[in-house]
N, C-alpha and C positions, 0 to 999 in steps of 0.2 A: 531427461525429465522435462516436462513443460511446467513452467512456474509463472504465476501471476504475482507481480510485486504490488504491495499495498503500503501506502504511507500518506502522510499529510502532503498536500500539494506544495507546501513550502519546502519540502525535501525533494523536489523534482530533480535537482542536480544529482543528489545521492541515488535516486531511483535509476537514472541513466547510467551512473557509474556502476551500480550493482548489476544492472542489466548486462553491461559490457563484460564484467567479471564472470558472471554466470554463463554467458555465451562462450567465453574462452574455455570454460570448464565443460562445454558440450551441451548445455541446456538450451531449450527454446524458452524465451522470456517475453512476457506481455507486461506492458506498463499502462497506466491510465491514459485515456484520450487527451486530457488536458496536459499531461506531462509530455506526451508525444508532440503536441502543438508547441509547448515551451522549448523542447529539445530542437524542433525544426525552426525556431525563431519566428514562429507565426504569432506567438503571444509572448510578451515580456513578463517574466516571473514577477518583477517589481510592480508592473502594472496590475497584474492579477491580484497580488497580495494587497496592494493599495485599495483596489476596488472592493475586495472581499472584506477588508477591515472597515471600510466606510459604509458599504451597502449590502454586504453578503456576496455570495458568488452566483446568484441567480442569473445575472447577465451572461455569464459564461455557460451556465447550464442550459440556457435557452438558445444559444448560438449554434449548437452542434447536436450530436446524438444525445439521447437520454444517458447521462453519465453513469447513473446507477445500473441501468440495464446493460450498458456497454461493458462495464467492468464485470458484471455478473456473468455475462457470456464468455468473457476471457477466463474467468475462474472455472466455468464449466468445461472449457477446452483444456484446462491445466490438470496436472497431477497433484499440484501443491500450490500453496501461496507462501510468500515470504513477506512478513511485515517488518518494515524498517521502523521500529518503535524507538525513536530518539526522544530525548527530553524536550518538552514543550509546555508552555503555560505554567512553568514552575513545577511540573510533574516529571519525575524521572521515568524514562521508558514509556512515555505517554501513548495511549491508544484512544483515538478520537471516535466520535459517533459513527462516522462513515466507515472507518476501519473496523469497528466492532461489527457493523452490519455485514461487511465483506467477510470477516472471520466466520460469522454465522452462516453465510452462504456456502463457504468452503466446508464447514463442519457438516451441515445437513446433506451435502453432496459427497461426503466421504473423501474429501481431499485432505492431504497432509498439511498441517499448519506449522510453519516455522516462524519463530519470533527471533529477530536479530539479537535482542537483548532480553533481560529478565521481564517477567510479568510486572506491570506497574501496580502501585497501590492506589486504586481508584474505586469509586462506588460499585463498579461492575467487575471487580477482580475475580470474584467467584465464578462469574459467567465465562470469563477468559480461561480460568483454570479447568472448568468443566469441559472445555473443548480439547483438552490435553495437547496443547501445543508443544513442539520440540523447541527448546531454547538453544540457540546456536552460540551464545556468548561471543558474537562477532565473527565466528569461524565458518565461512562458507563451505569448507571441506567437509563439514558435518552433514551437508545435504546429500542424501543418498536415496 
């Protein structure tokens, strides 16, 4: 199966780890452009997060391809998406704005949606539920 991973950029290390695990299971895996750059040591995650906290991440968005369109195209090439929804900003199993958009891209293009953890309690919980994601409860073996 071809799978696009979705997560907050701060979880780049985890995205790379899950990419490797999924590849060992025989899947083809796509990760976000910025995470590829971080994994290749072309951008330091600490530098990215510091800049993002101080000024947003437009600096990084303007230095390469259009990040939204780039990952959208990876989703289109995939059979499914895997969202690594870890706790963030005091919200258990957080799903951010960009991740919600990417879930929507997957949904309207009839891609299977996997969430690593349960659906979070957020203002757009109903929208997430309406996309009928499969909850993995941390178990990648459930991806079929």
